[in-house]
C-alpha positions as CSV (number, residue, x, y, z in Angstrom):
1,M,4.3,6.6,-11.9
2,K,1.3,6.9,-14.2
3,A,-2.2,6.6,-12.9
4,E,-2.6,3.1,-14.4
5,D,0.6,2.0,-12.7
6,H,-0.6,3.2,-9.3
7,R,-3.9,1.3,-9.9
8,K,-2.0,-1.9,-10.8
9,V,0.1,-1.7,-7.6
10,A,-3.1,-1.0,-5.6
11,Q,-4.9,-4.0,-7.2
12,W,-2.0,-6.3,-6.3
13,H,-2.0,-5.0,-2.7
14,L,-5.8,-5.4,-2.4
15,K,-5.5,-9.0,-3.6
16,Q,-2.8,-9.7,-1.1
17,A,-5.0,-8.2,1.7
18,D,-7.9,-10.4,0.6
19,L,-5.6,-13.4,0.7
20,H,-4.3,-12.4,4.2
21,E,-7.9,-12.3,5.4
22,S,-9.2,-15.4,3.7
23,V,-6.4,-18.0,3.6
24,D,-5.3,-19.3,7.0
25,G,-1.6,-18.7,7.5
26,Y,-1.2,-16.8,4.2
27,S,1.9,-14.6,4.0
28,C,2.9,-12.6,1.0
29,G,6.3,-12.1,2.4
30,C,6.2,-8.3,2.1
31,P,8.1,-6.7,5.0
32,P,6.7,-3.3,6.0
33,D,9.4,-1.0,4.6
34,T,9.9,2.7,5.5
35,Q,7.7,3.9,2.6
36,S,4.9,1.5,3.4
37,K,5.0,2.5,7.1
38,K,4.7,6.2,6.1
39,I,1.8,5.5,3.8
40,I,0.0,3.6,6.6
41,E,0.5,6.5,9.0
42,I,-0.9,9.0,6.3
43,V,-3.9,6.8,5.7
44,D,-4.5,6.3,9.4
45,S,-4.4,10.0,10.0
46,G,-7.2,10.6,7.5
47,V,-5.1,13.1,5.6
48,I,-4.4,12.0,2.1
49,E,-3.2,14.9,0.0
50,E,-2.1,15.3,-3.6
51,E,1.5,14.4,-4.0
52,K,3.7,16.2,-6.5
53,T,6.5,13.7,-6.0
54,C,6.8,10.2,-4.6
55,A,9.1,11.4,-1.9
56,L,7.3,10.4,1.3
57,G,10.4,11.0,3.5
């Protein structure tokens, strides 16, 4: 993806997070898939590195 595409996806996810926190009972319906779980683990570890590919496996 291009940088602008990553930013668009991030903007969408940030909006969903805001809604989860501010709207009682809000659910975006996004199940945590394997890629999302891996990203969460990476962010939680504090080690975010440059990726040459989008293969998080």
